[in-house]
GUDRENMI-121113 format. One line per 4 residues: number of its first residue (from 1); for each residue x, y, z of N, C-alpha, C. Coordinates in pm, 1 decimal. Layout:
<pts>
NUM> X,Y,Z,X,Y,Z,X,Y,Z  ... .
</pts>
This chain:
<pts>
1> -709.7,-7596.9,-1556.4,-792.5,-7536.6,-1635.8,-705.4,-7533.9,-1767.5  -826.6,-7587.5,-1860.5,-766.1,-7558.1,-2009.3,-743.1,-7412.7,-2041.5  -720.2,-7407.5,-2152.6,-712.6,-7287.9,-2200.0,-816.9,-7213.8,-2280.6  -894.5,-7286.3,-2315.0,-998.4,-7241.7,-2360.4,-1097.6,-7223.3,-2257.5 .
5> -1136.1,-7303.3,-2151.6,-1188.8,-7235.2,-2018.7,-1137.4,-7113.6,-1953.1  -992.5,-7090.7,-1967.5,-961.5,-6955.3,-1898.2,-1002.5,-6860.3,-1989.8  -1024.5,-6895.1,-2102.6,-1022.2,-6786.5,-2209.3,-1200.1,-6730.9,-2194.8  -1273.1,-6823.5,-2231.9,-1401.1,-6832.7,-2159.5,-1435.6,-6756.8,-2006.1 .
9> -1346.9,-6803.9,-1929.3,-1388.0,-6680.8,-1763.5,-1373.4,-6575.1,-1782.5  -1250.4,-6550.4,-1874.2,-1190.5,-6398.4,-1899.6,-1308.8,-6276.7,-1978.5  -1339.9,-6397.1,-2067.8,-1463.7,-6335.5,-2150.0,-1589.4,-6270.9,-2052.0  -1631.3,-6371.6,-1960.5,-1728.3,-6363.1,-1923.1,-1709.1,-6229.0,-1796.8 .
13> -1569.9,-6248.8,-1747.0,-1521.1,-6134.3,-1647.3,-1533.0,-6005.0,-1732.6  -1465.4,-5972.5,-1823.1,-1505.8,-5875.2,-1942.8,-1621.0,-5835.1,-1930.0  -1715.4,-5915.4,-1954.1,-1876.1,-5867.5,-1977.6,-1930.9,-5816.4,-1850.8  -1890.4,-5903.3,-1734.7,-1922.2,-5825.6,-1608.6,-1866.4,-5728.4,-1576.6 .
17> -1762.9,-5674.1,-1619.2,-1686.5,-5555.5,-1600.8,-1719.4,-5407.9,-1649.7  -1834.7,-5481.7,-1784.9,-1860.7,-5346.6,-1862.5,-1971.1,-5380.9,-1923.7  -2072.1,-5326.7,-1857.3,-2190.2,-5322.4,-1867.2,-2278.8,-5329.0,-1982.6  -2197.6,-5203.3,-2053.3,-2260.0,-5177.6,-2170.2,-2247.1,-5282.2,-2321.7 .
21> -2131.2,-5392.0,-2281.5,-2081.0,-5496.2,-2382.9,-2231.4,-5557.4,-2384.1  -2235.6,-5614.7,-2526.1,-2357.2,-5695.4,-2553.7,-2305.3,-5805.0,-2604.6  -2183.5,-5824.2,-2629.0,-2104.7,-5970.3,-2655.7,-1947.5,-5943.0,-2677.7  -1899.6,-6049.1,-2651.0,-1763.8,-6082.8,-2685.7,-1752.5,-6167.4,-2731.5 .
25> -1653.7,-6185.0,-2884.5,-1666.2,-6292.2,-2971.4,-1466.2,-6312.4,-3005.6  -1468.3,-6395.6,-3007.1,-1303.4,-6425.9,-3029.7,-1303.7,-6528.7,-3162.0  -1304.1,-6528.5,-3267.9,-1273.3,-6615.9,-3353.1,-1168.4,-6637.9,-3436.3  -1122.4,-6702.9,-3515.2,-1027.9,-6768.9,-3595.6,-992.7,-6690.3,-3704.2 .
29> -889.1,-6685.6,-3768.2,-876.4,-6635.4,-3879.6,-960.3,-6665.8,-3986.2  -986.6,-6796.0,-3975.6,-1060.8,-6880.7,-4096.8,-1242.2,-6845.9,-4061.0  -1263.6,-6747.7,-3959.1,-1394.7,-6710.3,-3966.0,-1496.2,-6819.6,-3864.3  -1383.3,-6886.7,-3755.2,-1476.1,-6934.0,-3674.3,-1479.8,-6956.7,-3514.7 .
33> -1618.0,-6934.6,-3482.2,-1578.4,-6895.3,-3315.2,-1519.4,-6962.6,-3234.7  -1423.8,-6924.8,-3145.4,-1331.6,-7003.4,-3033.3,-1393.6,-6998.9,-2930.7  -1436.9,-6847.8,-2907.9,-1517.4,-6866.2,-2699.8,-1585.0,-6730.6,-2761.7  -1685.7,-6729.5,-2678.4,-1765.2,-6588.0,-2679.9,-1895.8,-6599.5,-2574.1 .
37> -1928.0,-6478.4,-2599.0,-2039.7,-6448.2,-2468.8,-2132.3,-6346.9,-2576.4  -2226.5,-6401.0,-2630.3,-2324.4,-6305.6,-2694.5,-2456.0,-6267.8,-2591.3  -2492.5,-6170.2,-2630.1,-2640.5,-6132.6,-2564.8,-2750.8,-6159.1,-2675.9  -2868.5,-6170.4,-2660.5,-2994.5,-6168.1,-2774.6,-2975.0,-6324.9,-2846.2 .
41> -2916.3,-6396.5,-2775.0,-2899.5,-6535.7,-2887.1,-2880.0,-6548.0,-3021.3  -2774.1,-6453.1,-3043.5,-2704.9,-6424.2,-3198.7,-2646.8,-6582.2,-3217.3  -2598.8,-6604.0,-3338.0,-2554.4,-6755.3,-3385.4,-2394.7,-6689.9,-3360.6  -2291.3,-6747.6,-3275.7,-2175.8,-6694.0,-3265.1,-2106.7,-6741.4,-3404.8 .
45> -2101.9,-6875.2,-3450.6,-2118.8,-6909.3,-3600.5,-2093.3,-6799.4,-3707.8  -2232.6,-6744.8,-3717.7,-2255.9,-6678.0,-3827.9,-2210.6,-6519.6,-3802.4  -2205.2,-6483.7,-3660.1,-2123.1,-6331.3,-3631.6,-1971.3,-6385.7,-3648.3  -1890.9,-6467.4,-3615.8,-1775.3,-6498.8,-3681.4,-1750.0,-6481.3,-3829.2 .
49> -1818.0,-6563.9,-3898.5,-1823.3,-6572.4,-4041.1,-1821.7,-6411.7,-4107.9  -1920.2,-6341.5,-4061.4,-1956.8,-6222.2,-4101.3,-1826.9,-6090.0,-4061.4  -1804.3,-6143.2,-3940.8,-1658.1,-6037.0,-3917.6,-1527.0,-6059.4,-4003.4  -1496.2,-6184.5,-4008.8,-1387.0,-6213.2,-4121.2,-1448.8,-6175.9,-4267.5 .
53> -1554.5,-6190.4,-4280.6,-1556.6,-6123.2,-4426.4,-1575.2,-5963.4,-4427.5  -1611.6,-5896.4,-4297.2,-1617.0,-5783.3,-4329.8,-1444.5,-5750.5,-4298.2  -1365.6,-5797.0,-4257.6,-1230.4,-5770.9,-4243.3,-1160.6,-5788.4,-4357.9  -1205.2,-5906.1,-4445.9,-1155.8,-5926.7,-4563.5,-1182.5,-5805.4,-4663.5 .
57> -1299.9,-5766.0,-4669.1,-1365.5,-5656.9,-4741.7,-1259.5,-5535.0,-4692.6  -1269.4,-5464.2,-4556.5,-1165.9,-5357.7,-4530.3,-1034.2,-5377.6,-4572.3  -980.3,-5466.1,-4572.2,-820.9,-5494.9,-4601.7,-834.6,-5480.8,-4776.0  -924.1,-5575.6,-4866.4,-919.8,-5508.6,-5002.6,-973.5,-5325.5,-5047.7 .
61> -1048.7,-5330.9,-4967.6,-1066.0,-5157.3,-4966.1,-978.9,-5042.9,-4951.2  -877.6,-5092.0,-4830.7,-775.0,-5006.9,-4806.7,-658.4,-5004.8,-4877.8  -608.8,-5105.6,-4928.9,-513.3,-5150.7,-5018.5,-500.4,-5048.4,-5110.3  -575.5,-4977.0,-5177.3,-530.7,-4929.3,-5341.1,-542.1,-4767.2,-5264.7 .
65> -607.3,-4707.2,-5147.8,-609.4,-4567.8,-5115.8,-530.4,-4533.4,-4980.2  -480.1,-4639.3,-4946.6,-434.0,-4622.2,-4767.1,-294.0,-4619.0,-4801.5  -213.2,-4508.4,-4677.7,-64.7,-4508.0,-4672.7,-11.3,-4628.0,-4631.3  -85.9,-4659.6,-4504.5,-46.1,-4737.9,-4395.7,-104.2,-4872.3,-4448.7 .
69> -63.5,-4972.2,-4431.3,-106.4,-5117.4,-4463.1,-198.6,-5139.1,-4352.0  -315.8,-5185.2,-4382.1,-428.4,-5248.6,-4308.1,-401.9,-5441.6,-4262.8  -372.7,-5489.2,-4176.0,-366.8,-5637.0,-4174.5,-429.9,-5683.5,-4058.5  -403.5,-5816.8,-4091.3,-493.8,-5893.4,-4000.9,-392.2,-5996.2,-3942.3 .
73> -458.0,-6017.0,-3804.6,-349.0,-6080.4,-3696.7,-403.5,-6276.1,-3733.6  -258.2,-6315.6,-3821.4,-295.8,-6454.4,-3818.4,-198.1,-6537.5,-3777.9 .
</pts>
């Protein structure tokens, strides 16, 4: 089984185990979807891009006021 297929299977298992989850998305640091399972027909590419922008904004906003450093998993 390829890595991407295994990852997708794990995402589906996670969603089945936790019914409250509406979706799971794994994205690259460039804001591109890698694997996902999202309810409601949301566009994974759009969600990944928005999450990337939110993470970048959070990093920018916390740097001047934070004693601890927020970092991204690159």
